[in-house]
C-alpha positions as CSV (number, residue, x, y, z in Angstrom):
1,M,42.6,-4.9,7.8
2,A,42.3,-4.5,4.3
3,D,39.4,-5.4,1.7
4,A,40.3,-8.1,-0.6
5,G,38.3,-6.9,-3.5
6,K,40.7,-4.6,-4.4
7,E,44.0,-3.0,-4.1
8,P,44.2,-1.2,-1.0
9,R,43.3,2.7,-1.1
10,R,45.4,5.5,0.2
11,D,42.9,8.3,0.1
12,L,41.4,7.8,3.3
13,A,40.4,11.4,3.8
14,R,37.5,11.1,1.8
15,R,35.0,11.5,4.7
16,S,36.1,14.1,6.3
17,L,22.8,5.7,45.0
18,G,19.8,4.4,46.9
19,I,17.0,2.0,46.0
20,E,17.8,3.1,42.2
21,R,21.3,2.3,42.5
22,T,20.8,-1.5,44.3
23,A,18.0,-2.0,41.7
24,G,20.6,-1.2,38.9
25,L,23.3,-3.3,40.6
26,V,20.9,-6.1,40.7
27,E,19.9,-5.8,37.5
28,R,23.8,-5.8,36.2
29,G,24.3,-8.7,38.1
30,L,21.4,-10.7,37.1
31,E,22.7,-9.8,33.3
32,L,26.1,-10.9,33.8
33,A,25.1,-14.1,35.3
34,T,22.8,-14.6,32.0
35,A,25.6,-13.7,29.9
36,I,28.0,-16.2,31.6
37,S,25.2,-19.0,31.6
38,Q,24.7,-18.4,27.9
39,G,28.3,-18.6,27.2
40,A,30.2,-15.2,27.2
41,F,32.1,-14.0,24.7
42,V,36.1,-14.0,25.4
43,S,37.9,-12.8,22.3
44,V,36.8,-11.5,18.8
45,A,38.6,-11.0,15.6
46,A,38.0,-8.6,12.6
47,G,38.6,-9.5,8.9
48,S,37.7,-6.9,6.1
49,R,34.2,-8.0,5.9
50,H,33.7,-10.6,8.3
51,A,33.9,-11.5,12.1
52,L,34.9,-14.6,14.3
53,A,34.5,-14.7,18.1
54,L,35.1,-17.3,21.1
55,K,32.6,-18.0,23.6
56,R,33.5,-19.0,27.2
57,D,32.8,-22.6,26.5
58,G,35.4,-22.8,23.6
59,S,32.9,-22.9,20.7
60,L,33.5,-20.4,17.7
61,W,31.2,-18.1,16.1
62,A,31.5,-16.2,12.9
63,W,29.3,-14.0,10.7
64,G,29.7,-11.3,8.1
65,Q,30.6,-11.7,4.3
66,N,31.1,-15.4,3.3
67,D,31.6,-15.1,-0.4
68,C,34.7,-17.4,0.0
69,G,33.9,-19.5,2.5
70,Q,35.6,-17.6,5.4
71,L,32.5,-18.1,8.1
72,G,33.5,-21.8,7.8
73,L,30.0,-22.8,7.7
74,G,30.1,-25.4,4.9
75,D,28.7,-22.7,2.4
76,K,28.9,-19.5,0.6
77,E,26.1,-17.3,2.3
78,A,26.4,-14.4,4.2
79,R,25.1,-14.3,8.0
80,D,24.5,-11.2,9.6
81,R,24.4,-12.8,13.0
82,P,27.0,-15.1,15.1
83,T,26.6,-18.3,13.8
84,R,28.4,-21.4,15.6
85,V,31.4,-23.0,13.6
86,G,30.5,-26.7,13.8
87,G,30.2,-28.4,17.0
88,D,33.6,-28.4,18.7
89,S,34.4,-26.7,21.8
90,D,38.1,-26.7,22.3
91,W,38.8,-23.6,20.1
92,A,41.7,-21.5,21.9
93,A,41.8,-18.3,19.4
94,A,40.8,-17.3,15.8
95,V,41.8,-14.4,13.7
96,A,40.3,-13.2,10.6
97,G,42.2,-11.7,7.5
98,S,40.6,-10.3,4.3
99,R,38.8,-13.2,2.8
100,H,40.4,-16.3,5.2
101,S,40.2,-17.2,8.7
102,L,42.5,-19.1,11.2
103,A,41.8,-20.7,14.4
104,L,44.1,-22.5,17.2
105,K,42.6,-25.4,19.2
106,R,43.6,-26.3,22.7
107,D,45.7,-29.1,21.6
108,G,48.1,-26.7,19.5
109,S,46.8,-27.3,16.4
110,L,46.4,-25.0,13.6
111,W,43.1,-24.6,11.0
112,A,42.5,-22.6,8.3
113,W,39.4,-21.9,5.6
114,G,38.3,-19.3,3.1
115,S,39.9,-17.8,0.4
116,N,43.0,-19.6,-0.4
117,A,44.2,-17.3,-2.9
118,D,48.2,-16.9,-3.1
119,G,48.4,-20.0,-0.5
120,R,47.4,-18.1,2.4
121,L,45.7,-21.0,4.0
122,G,49.0,-23.2,4.1
123,L,47.4,-26.2,2.7
124,G,49.9,-26.7,0.1
125,D,47.4,-25.7,-2.7
126,R,45.2,-22.4,-3.8
127,E,41.6,-24.4,-3.2
128,D,39.2,-22.6,-1.2
129,R,37.8,-24.0,2.1
130,Y,34.5,-23.8,3.3
131,R,35.1,-25.6,6.5
132,P,37.9,-25.6,9.0
133,A,41.0,-27.4,7.5
134,R,44.2,-28.5,9.6
135,V,47.3,-26.8,8.4
136,G,49.9,-29.6,8.5
137,G,50.2,-32.0,11.4
138,D,51.8,-30.1,14.1
139,S,50.5,-29.4,17.7
140,D,52.9,-26.9,18.8
141,W,51.5,-23.4,17.6
142,A,51.1,-20.7,19.9
143,A,49.4,-17.7,18.1
144,A,48.6,-16.8,14.4
145,V,47.6,-13.4,12.6
146,A,46.3,-13.0,9.1
147,G,47.0,-9.8,6.8
148,W,45.4,-9.0,3.5
149,G,46.4,-12.0,1.7
150,H,49.5,-13.3,4.4
151,T,49.5,-15.2,7.3
152,L,52.1,-15.7,9.8
153,A,52.0,-17.8,13.1
154,V,54.3,-18.2,15.9
155,K,55.3,-21.6,17.7
156,R,56.0,-22.3,21.2
157,D,59.8,-22.8,20.9
158,G,59.5,-19.1,19.6
159,S,59.9,-19.7,16.1
160,L,58.1,-17.7,13.2
161,W,56.4,-19.2,10.3
162,A,54.9,-17.4,7.0
163,W,52.9,-18.2,4.1
164,G,50.4,-16.6,1.2
165,D,51.2,-13.5,-0.8
166,N,54.4,-12.1,-0.8
167,G,54.4,-9.3,-3.6
168,R,56.1,-6.8,-1.3
169,G,58.2,-8.9,0.5
170,E,55.5,-9.4,3.4
171,L,56.6,-12.9,4.7
172,G,60.0,-12.0,5.4
173,L,61.7,-14.7,3.4
174,G,64.4,-12.7,1.6
175,D,62.1,-12.6,-1.8
176,T,58.9,-11.9,-3.1
177,G,58.0,-15.4,-4.2
178,K,54.5,-16.7,-2.9
179,R,54.5,-19.7,-0.3
180,D,51.5,-22.2,0.2
181,R,52.9,-23.8,3.3
182,P,54.3,-22.8,6.3
183,T,57.9,-21.4,6.0
184,R,60.3,-20.4,8.6
185,V,61.3,-16.7,8.8
186,A,65.0,-16.8,9.1
187,G,66.6,-18.9,12.0
188,D,65.6,-17.2,15.1
189,S,63.7,-18.6,18.0
190,D,63.2,-15.5,20.1
191,W,59.9,-14.4,18.7
192,A,57.3,-13.1,21.1
193,A,54.4,-12.1,18.7
194,A,53.5,-10.9,15.1
195,V,51.2,-8.9,13.2
196,A,49.9,-8.6,10.0
197,G,48.7,-5.3,7.9
198,T,47.7,-5.1,4.3
199,R,50.9,-5.7,3.0
200,H,53.5,-5.2,5.8
201,T,54.3,-7.4,8.8
202,L,55.8,-6.1,12.3
203,A,57.1,-8.8,15.3
204,V,58.6,-8.1,18.8
205,K,61.0,-10.5,20.3
206,R,61.5,-11.5,23.7
207,D,64.0,-9.0,24.1
208,G,61.4,-6.2,23.5
209,S,63.2,-5.3,20.2
210,L,60.5,-4.6,17.3
211,W,61.2,-5.6,13.6
212,A,59.5,-4.9,10.3
213,W,59.1,-5.9,6.7
214,G,56.8,-5.9,3.6
215,D,55.4,-2.8,2.0
216,N,56.5,0.6,3.0
217,G,55.3,2.7,0.7
218,D,53.7,5.3,3.5
219,G,56.6,4.6,5.9
220,E,54.7,2.3,7.9
221,L,57.8,0.4,8.6
222,G,59.0,2.8,10.7
223,L,62.7,2.9,9.4
224,G,63.3,6.2,8.2
225,D,62.6,5.6,4.5
226,T,59.7,4.5,2.1
227,D,61.9,1.3,0.9
228,K,59.8,-1.7,1.2
229,R,62.0,-4.7,2.9
230,D,61.6,-8.5,2.4
231,R,63.7,-9.6,5.6
232,P,62.9,-8.8,9.3
233,T,64.6,-5.4,10.0
234,R,64.8,-3.8,13.3
235,I,63.3,-0.4,14.1
236,G,65.7,1.6,16.2
237,D,67.7,0.5,19.1
238,D,64.9,0.3,21.5
239,S,64.4,-3.2,23.5
240,D,61.2,-2.0,25.4
241,W,58.2,-2.6,23.0
242,A,55.4,-4.6,24.1
243,A,53.1,-5.3,21.4
244,A,52.1,-3.6,17.9
245,A,49.2,-3.1,15.5
246,A,49.2,-3.0,11.9
247,G,46.6,-1.5,9.5
248,C,46.5,-0.1,6.0
249,G,49.4,1.6,5.5
250,H,49.8,2.7,9.4
251,T,51.3,1.3,12.2
252,L,50.9,1.4,16.0
253,A,53.3,0.0,18.9
254,L,52.8,0.4,22.7
255,K,55.8,0.5,24.9
256,R,56.2,-1.3,28.4
257,D,56.0,2.3,30.0
258,G,52.4,2.5,28.4
259,S,53.2,5.2,26.0
260,L,52.0,4.9,22.5
261,W,53.7,5.5,19.2
262,A,52.6,5.6,15.7
263,W,53.8,5.7,12.0
264,G,53.0,5.4,8.6
265,L,49.9,6.7,6.3
266,N,48.1,9.7,8.0
267,Q,45.5,11.0,5.6
268,A,42.5,10.5,7.7
269,G,44.4,11.4,11.0
270,Q,44.8,7.8,12.1
271,L,47.9,8.2,13.6
272,G,46.2,10.5,16.0
273,L,49.1,13.3,16.1
274,G,46.7,16.0,15.5
275,D,47.1,16.5,11.5
276,T,47.5,14.4,8.4
277,N,51.0,14.3,7.7
278,K,52.8,10.8,7.0
279,R,55.6,9.7,9.5
280,D,58.3,7.3,8.8
281,R,59.6,6.8,12.1
282,P,57.6,5.9,15.6
283,T,56.0,9.2,17.0
284,R,54.8,9.3,20.2
285,I,50.7,10.0,20.7
286,G,50.5,12.5,23.2
287,D,52.3,12.1,26.7
288,D,49.7,9.7,28.3
289,S,51.6,6.9,29.7
290,D,48.1,4.7,30.5
291,W,47.7,3.1,27.5
292,A,47.1,-0.8,27.4
293,A,46.2,-2.1,23.7
294,A,45.7,-0.7,20.4
295,A,44.0,-2.0,17.2
296,A,44.6,-0.5,13.6
297,G,41.6,-0.9,11.2
298,W,41.5,0.3,7.4
299,G,42.0,4.3,8.2
300,H,40.8,4.4,11.6
301,T,42.5,3.5,15.1
302,L,41.3,2.3,18.4
303,A,42.8,1.9,21.6
304,L,42.2,1.0,25.4
305,K,43.7,2.6,28.5
306,R,44.4,0.7,31.7
307,D,41.3,2.2,33.2
308,G,39.1,0.4,30.7
309,S,38.3,3.4,29.0
310,L,38.1,3.0,24.9
311,W,39.4,5.6,22.5
312,A,38.9,6.1,18.5
313,W,40.8,8.1,15.8
314,G,40.9,8.4,12.1
315,D,38.6,7.8,9.6
316,N,34.7,7.7,10.5
317,G,32.7,7.9,6.9
318,D,30.7,5.1,8.1
319,G,30.8,5.6,11.9
320,E,33.5,3.4,12.6
321,L,34.8,5.6,15.4
322,G,31.5,5.3,17.5
323,L,31.1,8.6,18.1
324,G,27.6,9.4,17.1
325,D,28.8,11.1,13.9
326,R,30.9,10.6,10.7
327,E,33.5,13.1,11.3
328,Y,37.3,12.1,11.2
329,R,39.3,12.5,14.5
330,D,43.0,13.2,14.1
331,C,43.3,13.0,18.1
332,P,42.4,10.4,20.3
333,T,38.8,10.7,21.4
334,R,37.0,8.9,24.1
335,V,34.0,6.3,23.2
336,G,31.0,7.1,25.4
337,V,32.0,7.0,29.3
338,E,32.2,3.6,29.8
339,S,35.3,2.3,31.8
340,D,34.9,-1.5,31.5
341,W,36.1,-2.4,28.1
342,A,38.6,-5.2,27.9
343,A,39.1,-5.7,23.9
344,A,38.7,-3.8,20.6
345,V,39.5,-4.7,17.1
346,A,39.4,-2.7,13.9
347,G,38.3,-3.9,10.3
348,F,36.9,-2.3,7.1
349,H,35.5,0.6,8.4
350,R,34.2,-0.6,11.2
351,S,34.9,-1.7,14.5
352,L,33.9,-4.4,17.5
353,A,34.8,-4.5,21.4
354,L,34.4,-6.5,24.3
355,N,32.9,-5.2,27.7
356,R,34.3,-7.3,31.1
357,D,31.0,-8.7,31.5
358,G,31.6,-10.8,28.0
359,S,29.0,-8.7,25.9
360,L,30.1,-7.6,22.3
361,W,29.3,-4.4,20.9
362,A,29.7,-3.5,17.4
363,W,29.1,-0.3,15.0
364,G,30.5,1.4,11.3
365,W,30.1,-0.3,8.3
366,N,27.7,-3.1,8.0
367,H,26.9,-3.8,4.2
368,S,27.4,-7.9,4.5
369,G,26.0,-8.0,8.0
370,Q,29.4,-7.9,9.3
371,L,28.6,-6.2,12.6
372,G,26.2,-9.3,13.8
373,L,23.1,-7.2,14.8
374,G,20.4,-9.1,12.7
375,D,20.6,-6.5,9.7
376,A,22.5,-4.2,7.2
377,A,22.1,-1.3,8.8
378,F,25.2,0.9,9.7
379,T,25.5,2.6,13.5
380,D,27.9,4.9,14.5
381,R,27.6,4.3,18.0
382,P,28.5,1.0,19.9
383,T,25.7,-1.4,19.7
384,R,25.4,-5.0,21.6
385,V,25.5,-7.7,19.6
386,P,22.8,-10.5,20.7
387,L,24.0,-13.4,22.2
388,T,23.2,-16.7,20.2
């Protein structure tokens, strides 16, 4: 995800059994029980310098930079620990953009707050919001995604909607005009999911086809050229795509067979292909077919395998790969030895991941307290975020 304070940077290569076992199991069981009783985390989202997370009880928590009210706490003060957003316990999902946030409630309503430059909150104006504000009156929203300055959401009927910045055609509306209200993308009703990078967008249809539009200066659309598109354009003819992830000029996508593919900007090895050469078409990462999910950050990438192991590659100048150093990697490298990771997200030079026991971990850049660790110290290894 991009940093809203400046244009997305393109130079990312700057840095370059017995009693003991039984006791351990008991201790782990107590830890898990305590986590659940306190409201374990079930999902997390990373913006450029802020984060959002949901707990099992439906409460929403936020931390990090807050200069535009993106934490939804009614003020502009940064937080270095997870802080509850209001008192509601019916939140279902949350996403974080550059300096704006969105969340879905269980009733299908969509809410937005933070920076409203370019109309990215979808509220019909350009005024920032410091608390969650409902986007229209519809209650049939299924999912939302947030990019650098644009937003997209899918409705339960499979229609896709977009609003916010559109300077590179990232809304997919056939022009480059901004929108401050949700606007339908074409007339299709078979969209399954969408992802938003800094200034490009991808979406998967229910038939498994993959589509892309927006900025394409580094081949991030995967169309074999570097021409931007202002309408959804199909990537190849394959119909076995399962999911996609979009970062700052680079893209990843997962196929149903568990293979992982990458294309776009690669100056820090974020494509995981063993070099730093750009690609303008989907290129397979190795031969493994056990990938389960991927996340794309500013210049780094995270991915989970089906066995619960976590892997990282790309830029590492702030320790965002979690490998205990600051050296970039151009091939997938395992983070630790654990095999109980459930999800991972990548932001601006930082990473967060959820363990299957509901614990949340963070590492990398921490200038605004966006790791949620109670300080502003950087860390180059996964560090547990305290439950609040």
